[in-house]
C-alpha positions as CSV (number, residue, x, y, z in Angstrom):
1,M,0.0,-0.1,0.3
2,K,1.4,3.4,-0.6
3,Y,0.8,6.4,1.5
4,L,1.3,10.0,0.9
5,L,1.1,12.8,3.4
6,L,1.5,16.4,2.5
7,I,0.5,19.5,4.8
8,L,0.0,22.9,3.9
9,P,2.3,25.2,5.8
10,L,0.0,26.8,8.6
11,F,-0.9,30.4,8.6
12,L,-0.5,32.6,11.5
13,L,-2.5,36.1,11.1
14,G,-1.2,36.6,7.6
15,F,2.0,35.8,8.4
16,Y,3.5,32.9,6.7
17,Q,5.7,30.4,9.0
18,P,6.9,27.3,7.7
19,S,6.6,25.2,11.1
20,A,7.4,21.7,12.0
21,M,5.2,19.5,10.2
22,H,2.1,18.6,11.9
23,S,0.8,15.0,11.6
24,L,-2.6,14.5,9.8
25,K,-5.6,14.6,12.2
26,Q,-8.0,11.9,11.3
27,D,-10.3,13.4,14.0
28,A,-9.9,16.2,16.6
29,S,-9.5,13.2,19.6
30,D,-6.5,14.7,20.7
31,N,-8.1,17.8,22.5
32,D,-5.4,19.7,20.8
33,T,-6.7,19.9,17.3
34,I,-10.3,21.1,16.1
35,V,-11.2,19.8,12.8
36,Y,-13.1,22.0,10.7
37,K,-16.6,21.2,10.7
38,P,-19.3,23.8,8.7
39,G,-21.3,25.3,11.0
40,I,-19.4,24.8,13.7
41,K,-17.4,27.9,14.8
42,V,-14.5,28.1,17.0
43,N,-14.3,30.3,20.4
44,W,-12.0,31.9,22.9
45,N,-11.9,28.7,25.0
46,D,-10.2,27.1,21.9
47,F,-7.2,29.6,22.2
48,K,-5.2,27.8,24.9
49,G,-1.7,28.8,23.8
50,P,0.5,31.2,25.4
51,P,-0.1,35.1,24.5
52,Q,3.0,36.2,22.4
53,D,4.0,39.7,22.3
54,R,3.3,40.3,18.5
55,G,2.8,44.1,18.7
56,A,-0.3,45.3,18.6
57,R,-1.7,42.2,17.7
58,V,-3.8,40.6,20.3
59,A,-4.9,37.2,19.0
60,M,-3.5,34.5,16.4
61,T,-4.8,31.7,14.9
62,Y,-2.9,28.7,13.9
63,S,-4.6,26.5,11.3
64,G,-3.7,24.4,8.1
65,F,-5.1,22.2,5.9
66,A,-3.4,18.5,5.3
67,F,-4.0,15.8,2.8
68,S,-3.3,12.4,2.3
69,F,-4.1,9.4,0.1
70,H,-3.2,5.7,-0.1
71,S,-3.6,3.5,-3.0
72,D,-3.5,-0.2,-3.7
73,E,-4.1,-2.2,-7.0
74,D,-7.8,-1.2,-6.9
75,N,-8.5,1.3,-4.6
76,F,-7.6,4.9,-3.8
77,K,-8.7,7.1,-0.9
78,L,-8.3,10.7,-0.5
79,K,-8.4,12.5,2.7
80,I,-8.1,16.5,3.6
81,N,-8.5,18.0,7.2
82,V,-8.7,21.7,8.0
83,Y,-8.0,21.8,11.3
84,M,-6.4,24.6,14.2
85,I,-4.1,24.0,17.0
86,R,-5.3,25.2,20.1
87,S,-1.9,25.2,21.9
88,K,-0.5,27.5,19.2
89,S,-3.5,30.0,18.6
90,W,-4.0,32.6,21.5
91,T,-5.5,35.5,22.2
92,K,-5.4,38.6,25.4
93,T,-8.8,39.9,24.4
94,D,-12.4,38.5,24.6
95,D,-13.3,40.8,22.1
96,S,-16.3,39.3,20.0
97,F,-15.1,41.4,17.1
98,V,-11.8,40.3,17.2
99,L,-13.0,36.3,17.5
100,Q,-14.8,36.9,14.1
101,H,-11.7,38.1,12.5
102,E,-9.8,35.1,14.1
103,R,-12.6,32.7,12.8
104,G,-12.3,34.5,9.3
105,H,-8.7,32.9,9.2
106,F,-9.8,29.3,9.8
107,D,-12.3,30.1,7.3
108,I,-9.9,31.1,4.7
109,T,-8.2,28.0,5.3
110,E,-11.2,26.0,4.7
111,I,-11.6,27.8,1.8
112,S,-8.3,27.0,0.3
113,A,-8.9,23.4,0.6
114,R,-12.2,23.6,-0.8
115,K,-10.3,25.5,-3.8
116,F,-7.9,22.4,-3.6
117,W,-10.4,19.9,-4.0
118,K,-12.4,21.8,-6.5
119,I,-9.4,21.6,-8.9
120,L,-8.3,18.0,-8.1
121,K,-11.6,17.0,-9.5
122,A,-11.7,19.4,-12.5
123,K,-8.4,17.8,-13.6
124,H,-9.4,14.1,-12.6
125,L,-6.8,13.9,-9.9
126,D,-9.1,12.5,-7.6
127,Q,-9.3,9.5,-9.3
128,V,-5.8,8.3,-9.5
129,K,-4.9,4.5,-10.1
130,N,-2.0,3.1,-8.4
131,S,0.0,2.9,-11.9
132,E,-0.6,6.4,-12.6
133,A,0.0,7.4,-8.9
134,K,4.0,8.7,-9.3
135,K,3.0,10.8,-12.1
136,K,0.0,12.2,-11.1
137,Y,1.8,13.1,-7.4
138,L,3.6,15.7,-9.5
139,A,0.6,17.7,-10.6
140,I,-1.1,17.4,-7.4
141,K,2.4,18.7,-5.7
142,E,2.3,21.7,-7.9
143,L,-1.2,22.4,-7.4
144,Y,-0.7,22.3,-4.0
145,H,1.8,24.7,-3.7
146,N,-0.1,27.4,-5.8
147,I,-3.2,26.6,-3.3
148,A,-0.5,27.3,-0.6
149,K,0.6,30.6,-2.2
150,E,-2.9,31.8,-3.2
151,S,-4.2,31.0,0.4
152,E,-1.0,33.3,2.0
153,E,-1.6,35.9,-0.1
154,M,-5.4,36.0,0.8
155,Q,-4.5,35.6,4.6
156,D,-2.4,38.7,4.1
157,Q,-4.7,40.7,2.4
158,Y,-7.5,39.9,5.0
159,D,-5.0,41.2,7.7
160,K,-4.0,44.3,5.8
161,E,-7.6,45.3,4.2
162,T,-9.4,44.9,8.0
163,N,-6.1,45.8,10.1
164,H,-6.5,42.9,11.8
165,S,-10.1,43.3,12.3
166,I,-9.6,47.3,13.6
167,I,-11.4,48.6,10.6
168,K,-14.4,47.3,11.2
169,E,-16.3,48.0,7.6
170,E,-13.7,46.3,6.2
171,Q,-14.2,43.3,8.3
172,I,-17.6,43.4,7.8
173,K,-17.1,43.5,3.9
174,W,-14.5,40.4,4.3
175,T,-16.9,38.6,6.9
176,A,-19.4,38.7,4.0
177,R,-16.9,37.7,1.1
178,I,-15.8,34.8,3.1
179,N,-18.9,33.4,3.8
180,K,-20.0,33.6,0.2
181,Q,-16.9,31.8,-1.0
182,L,-17.9,29.3,1.6
183,E,-21.3,29.0,0.1
184,E,-20.3,28.8,-3.5
185,L,-17.8,26.3,-3.4
186,P,-18.4,22.8,-2.9
187,S,-17.4,20.7,0.3
188,Y,-15.2,18.0,-0.1
189,E,-16.3,16.2,3.1
190,E,-19.4,14.5,1.9
191,E,-17.8,13.1,-1.3
192,L,-14.4,11.8,0.6
193,K,-16.6,9.9,2.9
194,Q,-17.8,7.8,0.1
């Protein structure tokens, strides 16, 4: 059986930081990992990390997405998880508007995973046979890196335009934009359960 694990670099309030690879979480049973579930929002109790001195920043969301696949002669199974690490996410505030901003970072990570899935399907890279795995891996890896770059840019733009939630009018616009993208992009969750 072949197994491949790739992890999208984690995003920290618009700062791209290649960190130690976090193993793909099959579920959130370890209490330190929250796996993204549509309709379920993180709250301040999920931010367990020690606050860091980041200038004026008052919170940080540590999230990313990972995918893996394994194949044998006849079967191909793909798994995608978007997650947040509680012990690395932190806050110095209990402000609900800042929480909305932090939720936006987690949602942007989900948007990136959905874009990744949508393109995989469009290019039929979600149906790799064992004999094609090595060849298709290069295409999947390239797509993965393109999505990572695009996601990093979106995270940075989000922080810049909202000034980390300080510009309330922009935060409201971004929240609507994020919600619209979540509604428009198909979720991979149901299809991958089959």
